[in-house]
C-alpha angles and dihedrals in degrees: 000000000000089000093051092048091062096050095092090056093050099058100074101113132075127204096264093052090048091054090050091052091048092053091047090053092050090055092049101251104199094203091057091048091053091051090049092047091054099039100048099054089048095051108023127060139188130212126246130185108241099186125052112218114176114239126217089231125078128220123254088266091051095253127141111259138187124249085261089062098247124116123244091258091055092058126087115263093249091055091064097047123096103287136201088234092054113139095025124113117264110263119182091208091058105026100044118074134187123239135163112296119253102193119074141106133072123343126208121189108226113240094006103069097218116139133203146147129258143180135187112218142167120266087238095059110130114250091231091061092050091048090049090052092050098047102033107031101024090042098227118161115241103263126243090209138016117217114193110194117199136166143098115010092201127067114275136177125251130182109266093238094048090047091052092048092049095049094046094046096045094052092042094055091046095047098044097043100038093242133165117232113211121196140152090272098224127124096247142074120356091348089061090050091054092046093051090049090055091046092053091049093049092051094048101040134078126239093255092062091071131227130290113237109224116179119195116201108193139159112265093214093058098050114110117225092011091146090083090061095061119102124141095224097035133268119259089202123358116195114228122195119208108216108171094167095057099036095098111184090345125086136229124234116255112251094212095065117097100208135026130201107191111198116211128197096166095261135107128227098004115130127208097041091122097054099087093046092046091051092050093046093050090048092049093050091048089057093056121098123223117202124193130157092001093302119110125196135173111244107258122220127210129184118218116198129202121176111312142155137232093316091053091049089053090050092051091048092052092046093051091045090053092049097255113145116236131207114203117197109219115218096034093102146246116020094011092054094045092054092043092052095046093043090057092061125091113261093250092057096052099104134155091251092052092050093048090049090055090048092053091051098050100034099035109162094025092053092056092057096044116111117241092249092058092049091052091048092050092047093051093049092050090050091052091047098051092045090064092069093160089065097039124077122178117204110213118185111249095353136110090018091290113141101162137034091230091065091049091051094050093043089052091055093048091047090051093049090058092058102058147006094026133061136185116336091357089059094053091044091053092050091051091050089052092051091050092047089051092045090227107143091168090063091047092052096048102035108026110026094056137122090272093072131037112199125213113221092238090056090061096052097091093050090043088058091049092049091051096048094044091046100241103153096175090061091047088054091047093052092048089052090051098055110282108146115204094211088061096038099048111073132153091263091047091055092047091051092049094050092045088057099048118148103271091218096060121099094232090061092056091048090053090051090053090052090050090049089056092057115114114275116266131206115274091244092061119080121251114272117266127215112282129185094253087060088054091048091053093055092043091053089054089053099042095040139258091270088075127079120241110274093214126033129238105241120228122244110296093008134102131184112261132191113224098173133035115252108275124229106278116228126196112245118184094189102046136041116305133245102357120173108193127206129182115259115237126190111253095024133090117244116218143167117253135176114185094207092050092048095051092042092054091047091054095042096052088056091048093238102160103182093044092048092051092053094048094043089056087063093055121108095196092048099153094058090040093054094046092047091050089051090053093049093048094048091050091049091047090059090064100034113113099185109090096210093050090046092054091046092051093050091046091051091047089053090049090052090051091050090050091052089050091049095051093044090049091055092047092047091050092055101039121002097188096051091043091055091050088058089066096063099030111122111241114213091189093059101048100285094292134126132248094241093048091053091047092053093047090048090048091232092168094168088059095044091048091058111126094239093051092046089051089051093049090048089051090049090047092056094042112195091347123101112255092229092067109117117242090235089060091053094050091046092053091046090057094041107023094179085076086075088079092057097069093249089129120052124208131208096229117072094219091057091046091051099043124077098191137100092290089071092051092046093049090051096051092043092060111109092226089058092045091051094053091042087056089053091049091047089051092054091043090053091050092049093048092046092049091047092053093048098045105029114012104036100135130174086246119045115260125214089264091057091048088052089054090051090052090047092052090047089056089052091053090050089052092053091051092047096052098072091046092050093048093048096047118083114250113250106172117196140150112258129215118250092251091058098054103053121213115349090210092055090047091052092049090051090048090053088051090057097257120124120196122233112260089253091060103042131073099216118145120259092258091064089052089053088052090061090053096044109034122065119238125217134200115240109246094230112023097032092229118151115230137170115259121225114243096259093046090046091058092050094043094054091049 
């Protein structure tokens, strides 16, 4: 109960903080070392013999030793003095005392380069203290799985293929699930096999794949060369020499383990001291709950058995009795092969004679010397073990569809979970949570999403949330394939929960924190403000641009946005407004536009989660705008990103988004050019009432803009109602002598304009951007000529009419400069005006020639010209300061 009482104080770290601590330790953070040097002696003790009693046995070197196994010189001075207990028999309960430990810190294996951490502690140390040391001071992440490997303590032979399969599978299950592997920690037997498996993985893997946590729990009194680990204030690091030739009956620590817990009972050379503490620690860890992404699971434990003797059989029996699943590797030898052979028999054939026959085969000489009582005890334990088939899994090479040990281990855990603690739906739900925690989608597909169980979409929502937060895209894809509908899954509260659990290391998280810090100060009694969706909208508007509308509203006091209807199926409409998700308006609540695919896509993009973003983007129905918008967000974030690796990943993902937009537009353009071109200027409600082309230009997606279909569209916009095959000399000639328009010199795209000879033809000609551009050039030269004439020829004491005309011209330029900020800030709402709204077309054209462009509300241009303003960049003339529309080719060069 004392252990359990400390649990609440031990859960103060999350995975990201643990990783930070681990990196700090690797770089030798002195502050952390000081904290460790002060905390360990206060909370962890060792055991020392306080009374020397001469033993009848001698040491390996022929020296006189105490009953504890240490020589007189290895005892404290007070233990060898005349003692009040002199003459009494040596009793470890009375003659062994606890005192602060003197062996802890970092360990470096001389000549090998491997590093690790170690601590010497008393066998009576509470499991909660050890767990606290591992998670808080050693910086280990709380495991998703605990793998306890047991078996032969002496070296044994395995078939090369079986050895390779075991090593590969064990490391794979540990690395993919985030498990801890616990062994005896010595460089012999099964512990050596595990260490070599970790070594092979480390040599063949990259840094990004993470490390495998391998904890060795050994007896302090049996460790060879342990004297080099002793230092009262800790060793950072301590150099350990592996000397297998001179170890005698002791053992060396395995250099491929990452952490060592050295259990001390005050004796020397006695094996098995660590077993009770290891059992208690594994049980304590299995009782802890790990919560991530809103899903909490108890940490499961599995026992993996290779070879082994009587001690291993006892360990398996205790594990099965306590409900711990065991995986026995057939072909490894001795106890493992006996259990594997008997477990493969039908229940009726499992007899005492059959078990004893298997024992005689695999133990041979040892079986002949065993007393009858031991044979009976072994037989009974094996019978009890094989009868609990739900807890026993035998891995057979190349049989039962098992190709790897990792699959056998996870299948054993799932099989065990079906047998107790959970029933019905709760049982399946628990198995799915385990699979998500382990990040093993292959296990989920084969063992959970089967014909035995039909899942309702709502039942998958909690694990869908966990998969999103913990960045497990394969599970997100699996849940979408099995019925999860985003329009039902994504709610206002879901989005809030996702943004409140952003990865703390991402740039978007820090930008949100800055927005929260700018909130008005609140009284001290009120809690600190939490992330709300209008905070998210504020940051997104900075990234997308001020020309977009906020994606989420700021609620009024006492109000909050509320969804009253699920998001309807969005249909593509080329005539109306695009991508609108409608919700009923309710008094007292804020109405807003929401697209579940867009919302999840943005959440994934701002965290630079490539695979997750690709899966969600595939669900989008307005995928071109979505891809271009994601490219814009990523490029803006990349401008502020300081980490070089993250910066490169963002730019690579932005380039991928641009290529996806190009691919979709290419396919649309191949099937229907006209409708594809309409997609470019269609206002997207879901992305802040902007257009695809406008986003692409702001994002500087030049590969997208240079697409042949987009260039053809811009060329069409540039020529207005005129045919693009009209020569430029024809246009200039008709500008100078517009009556030539009635001669058929200029051809129009629309038949009605080609057929008519009225004012509509003239108006269509002078509304074309190519004509406006050249009229601006002519007006510029006319202004220069008039200005030069007034200065050099007509500069009178009193202004002439020419000078008044210059004043009026300059006044129009000032009006243009004042109008520009207003036009850029106002949202574009293109529409065709009635004749009485636009005023005189002749006056408008004169003003256009003077460099002044009317606001859309005052002009009677067709809708296509309004689209031109949204789609085509505008440049300031280098001399006159006039703004004119660039042709497509010049626009590309200008933006570069």
